[in-house]
N, C-alpha and C positions, 0 to 999 in steps of 0.2 A: 688508407683511410679505414677506420674501424667503425662499424655500426653496432650500437648497443640496442638490444631489443628489451623493452621493459614489460613486465607482467602486470597488467592493471588490476588483477584480482585482489580482493581484500583479505588479509590474513594469510596464514600458512596452511590452514586446514581446508580440505575440500570435502564436500559431501554430495552424494548422489541425491537427486530429487526428481520428482515427477509432478506434472501439473495437477492441480486440484480438479476434482470433478465439478461440473457445472450444476447448479441447483435447477430443479425442474421449473421453479417459479420464484420470483422475488416478492410475491405478495406476502405482506406481513414479515418479511425477512429483516434481519439486522445486518446492515452493511457497515463495515469498518473502512474509514478513510485514513490512510497513513501518509502524513506529509513530511517533507524534508525540512519544513519550517521556513522556507523562503517566502517572500512577500506575495508573489502571484498565486500561490497555492490556495489560499483562503477563498478568493473570489471564484476560482475555478470550481472548488468543492461546493461552494454555496449554490452555484448554478447546477452542478451535477446532482446534488441532493434534491433540489426542486424537481428536476427532470425525472429522477428515479421515483419520487413520491407520486408525481402526476401521471407518469406513463406506466409505471410498474407496480405501484401500490406498496412500496416498501414500508415496513413498520417503523424502523428507527435507524439512525446513523450514529455511529460512535467515531469520534475523531481523536487521533493520536498524532503526536509530533515526535519524530526521532530526535535523539539528543545530539547526533552527529549527522549533518545533512549528506555527507558523502559515504557513510558506512551503511551496512545493512541495518534493518530495524533492530531495536534493542530486544533482548530475550524476553523482557517483561511484556512488551507489545505483542510479540509472537505468541506468548502464553495466552494473553487476552483474546487474540485473534481466533483461537480455537473455539470460542463461543459465538463467533459471527458466522452468518451464512455465506457472505461474500466479502472480499477485500479489494479496495482500490488503492493503489500506491501512486502518488503523484509528486511532481516537482514543480516549482514555481519561480523560475528565474525571471 
């Protein structure tokens, strides 16, 4: 019997990364929500946005939807993300 092990990573290239630093405060911050586009994501992000506004005083939310739900975020989204203070990525099955 042969066992085949599959690599679940996306694409052939690999890049090193490090976690982004945490902002000192979310007051008046711009928070980006990146969705996979599935149905349940919208309701979750609606509730999260309300909580972030009420509890942390965020200034605004920017919502983006990936073009491929199973792939990393599009380069254009990642370019826009550089303008945000924080990013939340979510799925909505």
